[in-house]
C-alpha positions, 0 to 999 in steps of 0.5 A: 476322607476322599478315595482318589484311587480311581482318579489316580489311575485315570487319564485325568491325573495327567492334567492335575499335576505340573511338576518342576525340577527347579531348585536354588541354593538355600538363602541365609537364615533358612535350612533345607530338610528332606523328609522320607515318605516311602522307600527311597523317596523324600520330600524337600522342605525349606525352613525360613526362620527369623525368630525362634519364638514366632509362630510357624506356618507350614505352607503347601504351595500351588501347582507348578511351584516349588519351594525355591519360589518362596525364597523372596516371599518368606520375608513378607511373612517375617515382617508379620512376625511369622516363620515359614516352612514350605513343602514340595510334592513328589516330583517337584523341586528336588523331591523324588517320585511321581505325584498322585493325589493319594500320595499327596494326602498321605505325604502331607501327614508324614511331612506334618509329623516330620516338620513338628519333630524338626521344630521340637528338636531345634527348640522352636516354639510349638505354635504351628499353622497350616496353609495351602494355596490352590492345589495345596488346599488338598493337603491343608484340609486333610491335616486340619481334619486329621490333627485338630489337637496339634494344629492352631488353624488353617489358612486356605488361599485360592483353594477349593472344596474338592478336586472333582469340582475343578476337574469339571470346571476345567473340562479335564477328561474323567472317563470312568471316575465317579466325581460325585462320590469324590465330591461328597467325601470331600465335603463330608471331611470338610464338615468335620474340620473344627479348628479356626480357618481363614479363606482368602480368594481373588474375586476375578479368579477364573482357574478356581472360581471364587464360588469355591471359596464361598462353598468351602466357607459354608461347608466348614464345621468350624465356628471360627471361620473367616472369608476374605475376597480380594477385588480385582485379584486373580488366581496367581496375583492375589498376594500382590494385588491385595498385599496389605489386606492379605497380610493384615488379615492373615496376621490378625487371624493368627493373633486372634486365634493364638493362645498365650505362650511362654518362650521355651 
């Protein structure tokens, strides 16, 4: 896995995260869970449930977003017979701490384990998928690499192979950081991901160019991988511009790669 320590200690880290403290009360048919990650630091997660027998998606959101932003989006997943749990990062929403890349990937593992435990204790179906949007693709790919036997598959929206490429693309200051090494380590990890993966990307995305999706698709070690590009969609409107195709493809991907399960 990539070593982000030098990047976290550089000035570049100030340009990578954009935490928000926004928070709204939990909506009906949802509940919040604070998952401890270190000392007194907890990460906020919000579970949106419609049917306990439906598959679950653990969703890592994009930069500048918080779990509350998905209160109005969760019903679109429910329409496709999917439950959704959205996780924050350190410093986002009601979560404590200050975000770093090293903590981002470490916390993803703790969040994953905490979510699995919560679903098990509540008697929900065990089928769990991981989804990462933009910045969240770092967390999703990390989990796909580490827990292939416990995850049904990955969905990557507007994501990338490595943060090193985005730093270069955006012209973020990077003095003293070996971005080539980080990029190589990221690609090596991705090549070892063997579970099913769906990649969705806007063709007009200028923040994370569509070439990133193509590079990610090519680098993945999985023999069950799909790439969907949405014409006219940019980085933040892909779900709106390509709504029908977006959710049709997501639902079909999960249906194709789901083993038959009996209700508990």
